[in-house]
C-alpha positions in Angstrom: 16.1 0.0 20.8 15.5 1.1 17.1 13.0 3.8 18.2 15.4 5.1 20.8 18.2 5.4 18.3 15.9 7.0 15.7 15.0 9.6 18.4 18.6 10.2 19.2 19.3 11.4 15.6 16.8 14.3 15.7 19.7 16.7 15.8 22.0 14.5 13.6 22.2 16.3 10.2 23.7 15.1 7.0 26.5 17.5 6.1 26.6 18.7 2.5 29.6 21.1 2.2 29.7 21.1 -1.6 26.0 21.7 -1.9 26.2 24.5 0.6 29.0 26.2 -1.3 27.5 25.6 -4.8 23.9 26.3 -3.9 23.7 30.0 -5.1 25.5 29.3 -8.4 23.5 26.1 -9.1 20.2 28.0 -8.6 21.4 30.7 -10.9 22.2 28.2 -13.7 18.8 26.5 -13.2 17.0 29.9 -13.4 18.8 30.5 -16.7 17.2 27.4 -18.1 13.7 28.5 -17.0 13.5 26.5 -13.8 12.0 29.3 -11.7 9.5 27.0 -10.0 12.3 24.7 -9.1 14.3 27.6 -7.6 11.3 28.7 -5.6 10.7 25.3 -4.2 14.3 24.7 -3.4 14.3 27.5 -0.8 11.5 25.7 1.0 13.2 22.3 0.6 16.4 23.7 2.1 14.5 24.9 5.1 13.1 21.4 5.8 9.8 21.3 3.9 9.4 17.6 2.8 6.7 18.3 0.2 8.8 21.0 -1.4 11.8 18.6 -1.5 9.6 16.0 -3.2 8.3 18.6 -5.6 11.8 19.7 -6.6 12.7 16.1 -7.3 9.6 15.6 -9.5 10.5 18.8 -11.5 14.0 17.6 -12.1 12.8 14.1 -12.9 10.6 15.5 -15.6 13.5 17.4 -17.1 15.6 14.2 -17.1 12.9 12.6 -19.2 12.2 15.5 -21.5 14.2 13.9 -24.4 17.0 11.6 -25.2 19.4 11.2 -22.2 22.4 12.6 -24.1 20.4 15.8 -24.7 19.6 16.5 -21.0 21.5 19.5 -19.8 24.0 18.7 -17.0 22.5 21.4 -14.7 19.3 19.4 -14.5 21.2 16.3 -13.5 22.8 18.3 -10.7 19.4 19.7 -9.8 18.1 16.2 -9.4 21.0 15.3 -7.1 20.3 18.4 -5.0 16.7 17.5 -4.6 17.6 14.0 -3.6 20.1 15.3 -1.0 17.3 17.4 0.5 15.1 14.4 0.7 17.8 12.2 2.1 18.6 14.8 4.8 14.9 15.0 5.9 14.4 11.2 5.9 17.7 10.8 7.8 16.6 13.3 10.4 13.4 11.4 10.9 15.2 8.1 11.3 13.9 6.7 8.0 17.3 5.5 6.8 15.8 3.2 4.1 14.2 6.1 2.3 17.2 8.3 2.8 19.5 5.7 1.2 17.0 5.2 -1.7 17.1 8.9 -2.5 20.8 9.0 -2.4 21.1 6.0 -4.7 18.7 7.5 -7.2 20.9 10.6 -7.2 24.0 8.5 -7.8 22.2 6.7 -10.7 20.5 9.6 -12.3 22.2 12.7 -11.1 25.2 14.8 -12.2 28.8 14.9 -11.0 28.8 18.2 -9.1 27.5 16.8 -5.8 28.8 13.3 -6.0 31.2 13.7 -3.1 28.4 14.9 -0.8 26.3 11.9 -2.0 29.0 9.3 -1.2 29.7 10.8 2.2 26.0 10.8 3.0 25.6 7.2 1.8 28.4 6.2 4.2 26.8 8.0 7.1 23.3 6.7 6.4 24.5 3.1 5.9 26.3 3.2 9.2 23.1 4.4 11.0 21.0 1.8 9.2 23.3 -1.1 10.2 22.8 -0.1 13.8 19.1 -0.5 13.5 18.8 -3.5 11.3 16.7 -6.3 12.7 15.9 -9.8 11.4 12.7 -10.4 9.5 11.5 -12.6 12.4 12.0 -9.7 14.8 10.1 -7.4 12.4 7.2 -9.8 12.5 7.2 -9.7 16.3 7.2 -5.9 16.2 4.1 -6.0 13.9 2.3 -8.3 16.3 3.2 -6.1 19.3 2.0 -3.0 17.4 -1.2 -4.6 16.5 -1.8 -5.7 20.1 -1.2 -2.1 21.2 -3.5 -0.8 18.5 -6.3 -3.1 19.6 -5.8 -2.2 23.2 -6.1 1.5 22.3 -9.5 0.7 20.9 -10.5 -1.0 24.1 -9.9 -4.6 22.9 -8.1 -6.7 25.4 -4.9 -8.7 24.9 -6.9 -11.9 25.2 -9.2 -10.7 22.4 -6.1 -10.1 20.3 -5.0 -13.7 20.6 -8.5 -14.7 19.7 -8.0 -12.7 16.5 -4.8 -14.6 15.9 -6.5 -17.9 16.4 -9.1 -17.2 13.7 -6.5 -16.4 11.2 -4.7 -19.1 9.1 -1.9 -21.0 10.6 1.5 -19.3 10.7 0.0 -15.8 10.3 2.7 -13.1 10.9 5.5 -15.8 10.9 6.8 -15.0 7.4 7.4 -11.6 5.7 5.3 -8.5 6.4 4.0 -6.4 3.6 6.0 -3.1 3.5 4.3 0.2 4.3 4.9 3.6 2.7 3.4 6.9 3.8 2.0 9.2 1.1 4.0 7.3 -1.6 4.7 9.4 -4.7 3.7 8.1 -8.1 7.3 8.0 -9.0 8.2 5.9 -6.0 5.2 3.6 -6.7 6.4 3.1 -10.3 10.0 2.6 -9.6 9.8 0.6 -6.4 6.6 -1.5 -6.7 4.8 -1.3 -10.1 7.7 -2.2 -12.3 8.9 -5.0 -10.1 5.4 -6.3 -9.4 5.7 -6.1 -5.6 2.9 -5.5 -3.1 2.9 -2.5 -0.8 0.7 -0.8 1.7 0.2 2.9 1.2 -0.9 5.0 4.1 -1.9 8.7 4.4 -3.4 8.7 1.0 -7.2 8.8 1.6 -7.7 11.5 4.2 -9.3 13.8 1.6 -11.9 11.2 0.6 -15.4 12.2 1.9 -16.0 8.4 2.3 -13.5 8.3 5.2 -16.0 10.0 7.5 -19.3 9.5 5.7 -19.1 5.7 5.4 -18.5 5.3 9.1 -22.0 6.7 9.6 -24.6 4.0 9.2 -27.4 6.6 9.1 -25.7 8.3 6.1 -25.4 5.0 4.2 -29.0 4.2 5.0 -30.2 7.6 3.9 -28.2 7.5 0.6 -28.6 3.9 -0.3 -31.1 2.3 2.1 -33.9 1.6 -0.4 -31.6 0.3 -3.2 -31.6 -3.3 -4.1 -28.2 -5.0 -4.2 -26.9 -8.5 -4.7 -25.2 -10.1 -1.7 -23.4 -13.4 -0.9 -24.5 -15.5 2.1 -22.3 -18.3 3.4 -18.7 -18.9 4.3 -17.4 -18.1 0.8 -18.1 -18.7 -2.8 -16.2 -22.1 -2.7 -18.4 -23.5 0.1 -21.4 -25.7 -0.4 -23.5 -23.5 1.9 -22.9 -20.4 -0.3 -25.8 -18.7 -2.0 -26.7 -15.3 -3.5 -29.7 -13.1 -2.5 -31.2 -9.8 -3.6 -31.9 -7.5 -0.6 -32.1 -3.8 0.1 -29.1 -1.9 1.4 -31.0 -1.3 4.6 -31.4 -5.0 5.1 -27.7 -5.5 4.7 -27.0 -2.8 7.3 -29.4 -4.5 9.7 -27.7 -7.9 9.2 -24.3 -6.3 9.7 -25.4 -4.6 13.0 -27.3 -7.6 14.3 -26.0 -9.7 17.1 -25.6 -12.8 14.9 -23.5 -11.1 12.3 -20.4 -13.1 13.4 -22.2 -16.4 12.6 -20.9 -18.9 10.0 -23.3 -17.5 7.5 -22.4 -13.8 7.1 -23.9 -11.6 4.5 -21.4 -9.9 2.2 -21.7 -7.3 -0.6 -18.8 -8.6 -2.6 -17.2 -7.4 -5.8 -20.2 -5.4 -6.9 -20.0 -2.3 -9.1 -22.0 -0.4 -6.5 -20.8 3.0 -7.7 -22.2 2.6 -11.2 -25.5 1.9 -9.5 -25.5 4.5 -6.6 -23.8 7.7 -7.9 -24.1 9.4 -4.5 -21.6 6.9 -3.1 -19.3 7.3 -6.1 -18.9 11.0 -5.2 -17.4 10.0 -1.9 -14.3 8.4 -3.4 -11.5 9.3 -5.8 -9.5 7.2 -8.2 -6.0 7.0 -6.8 -3.3 8.4 -9.1 -1.5 5.0 -8.8 -4.2 3.5 -11.0 -2.8 5.5 -14.0 0.6 3.8 -13.7 1.6 2.2 -16.9 -0.6 4.4 -19.0 -3.5 1.9 -18.9 -7.1 2.3 -18.1 -9.4 1.5 -15.2 -11.1 -1.9 -15.7 -13.5 -2.1 -12.8 -14.4 -0.3 -9.6 -16.0 -2.6 -7.0 -17.4 -2.4 -3.5 -16.9 -4.9 -0.6 -19.1 -4.4 2.4 -19.9 -6.7 5.3 -19.4 -7.7 8.9 -16.4 -9.2 10.7 -15.7 -12.7 9.5 -16.3 -12.4 5.8 -13.7 -14.3 3.8 -12.5 -14.2 0.2 -10.7 -17.5 -0.3 -7.2 -17.8 -1.9 -7.4 -16.6 -5.5 -5.7 -14.4 -8.0 -6.9 -11.6 -10.4 -5.8 -10.7 -13.9 -5.3 -6.9 -13.3 -3.4 -4.5 -11.2 -5.4 -3.9 -8.0 -5.5 -1.1 -5.4 -7.6 -2.3 -2.5 -8.7 0.8 -0.5 -9.7 0.1 3.1 -12.3 2.9 3.8 -13.9 1.4 7.0 -12.6 -1.2 9.4 -9.6 -3.6 8.9 -8.8 -6.8 7.1 -6.2 -9.5 7.3 -4.6 -10.3 3.9 -2.1 -13.0 2.9 -0.3 -12.9 -0.4 1.7 -15.5 -2.4 3.6 -14.6 -5.6 2.4 -15.8 -9.0 5.5 -18.0 -9.2 4.0 -20.3 -6.6 0.8 -21.1 -8.5 1.5 -24.8 -9.0 2.2 -25.2 -5.3 -1.2 -23.6 -4.4 -3.2 -26.2 -6.3 -5.6 -24.2 -8.5 -8.9 -25.6 -9.5 -9.0 -27.2 -12.9 -12.5 -26.1 -13.7 -12.5 -23.1 -16.1 -14.8 -21.0 -13.9 -12.6 -21.5 -10.8 -9.1 -21.8 -12.3 -8.1 -18.6 -10.6 -9.0 -20.0 -7.2 -7.0 -22.4 -5.0 -8.3 -25.7 -3.7 -6.5 -25.0 -0.4 -8.6 -23.8 2.5 -6.0 -21.8 4.4 -8.1 -21.9 7.5 -8.1 -25.7 7.5 -5.2 -27.0 5.4 -5.4 -30.7 4.4 -1.7 -31.5 4.7 -2.0 -34.9 3.0 -3.8 -33.5 0.0 -1.8 -30.3 -0.3 1.6 -31.1 1.1 3.4 -28.3 -0.7 1.6 -25.4 1.0 2.9 -25.7 4.5 6.4 -24.5 3.8 5.7 -21.8 1.3 6.8 -18.3 2.1 4.2 -15.6 1.9 3.5 -11.9 2.7 0.8 -10.9 5.1 -0.6 -7.8 6.8 -3.5 -6.2 8.6 -4.8 -3.5 6.3 -5.9 -0.7 8.5 -8.7 1.8 8.0 -7.4 4.6 5.7 -4.8 2.4 3.9 -4.4 1.1 0.4 -2.8 -2.2 -0.6 -1.3 -2.7 -4.1 -1.8 -6.3 -5.3 0.1 -7.0 -8.6 -1.6 -9.1 -11.3 -1.7 -12.8 -10.7 -0.6 -12.6 -7.0 -2.6 -15.0 -4.9 -4.4 -13.4 -2.0 -6.7 -14.5 0.9 -8.7 -11.8 2.7 -10.6 -11.9 6.0 -12.4 -9.0 7.6 -11.6 -8.5 11.2 -14.3 -5.9 11.8 -17.2 -4.4 9.9 -15.5 -3.5 6.7 -16.1 -1.3 3.7 -13.5 -1.6 0.9 -13.1 -0.4 -2.6 -11.1 -2.2 -5.3 -9.6 -0.5 -8.3 -8.6 -2.8 -11.1 -6.6 -1.4 -14.0 -4.5 -2.7 -16.9 -1.6 -1.1 -18.6 -0.1 -0.9 -22.0 2.2 -3.8 -22.9 2.8 -6.9 -20.9 2.2 -7.0 -17.2 5.4 -6.6 -15.1 4.1 -9.2 -12.6 
């Protein structure tokens, strides 16, 4: 029903009578203050160009932060409101009412007074539309499951196979909250909506320009570039298991194990948390550091590779830094718990393992760990070409559902962590 309603609003436009009448005069005032680039982009934004609308908002945002708030010229506050109205109009037309409402709220908070009547009228209209499409969190989880089933079927995997996937995941998977997803999230949006609040988010449509997105799906390319290089790998269920060990093998040998028929055994081989790109520079050229990693004005702490077959598991643990996990090849299931639940997740007391939980999510001992069962969590399937932001100290469990090649970017920022 939600998708039908969203389709019905393709011709439903947010009306902005004050903006329409004040548009020429406002652009003239902005030009007088040197905002020629803003004026140029505004014409494109008014014609329905989403990127141009985002660009005008960024330009106005920079002016709002060019000095003390009391010194900001009123025309730039109105320029910010105008840009937000353009964005809201485009998101509303696309049926993305949450984003539309967020743009309008930012204009009401940060913008000027000239367009306030348009803003309030737009808020009323968007809120009414959003209320028609609002569904419960439980229903959202069911939608995610249905979408994942459809996605697997598109790849030739049967519904029966989908339920097999569900059976290998921890109990209650997809029964709690689903990690939110944003397409081509701006740095401003990342900072305001997720970084400062310490909230996870999936970012899609952000890696299409990486050479790795095509090259790393080609095993022949990986073998040619890295095949003879020696790498450390993990063998066994995971690093907390008694059967776990480490080996030194060549990259070609890892590729052979991944492609072999017994790669789904209980003893998978996994290149895990290895600074591969410091070692093999050709692969480093295939990726880029996401702009999000510069949030907070900090610095990159580590850049690690994770490569292995379906069935590799990283047990429930937390890390000290901000983390962008970029899924270059394949897909992974990820479950997250906030740092506030650390006591209920029974951390190991040994110094070397104090960031790891004693709880095996795949086989929970309810008597030994009674607090775990009823804890709320976030989970998701991280698809190929998506990034997941994991705030510092958030507990996370990761399981690869297919052959998977991921890159993790850890960074710190100035001052105390927001998480």
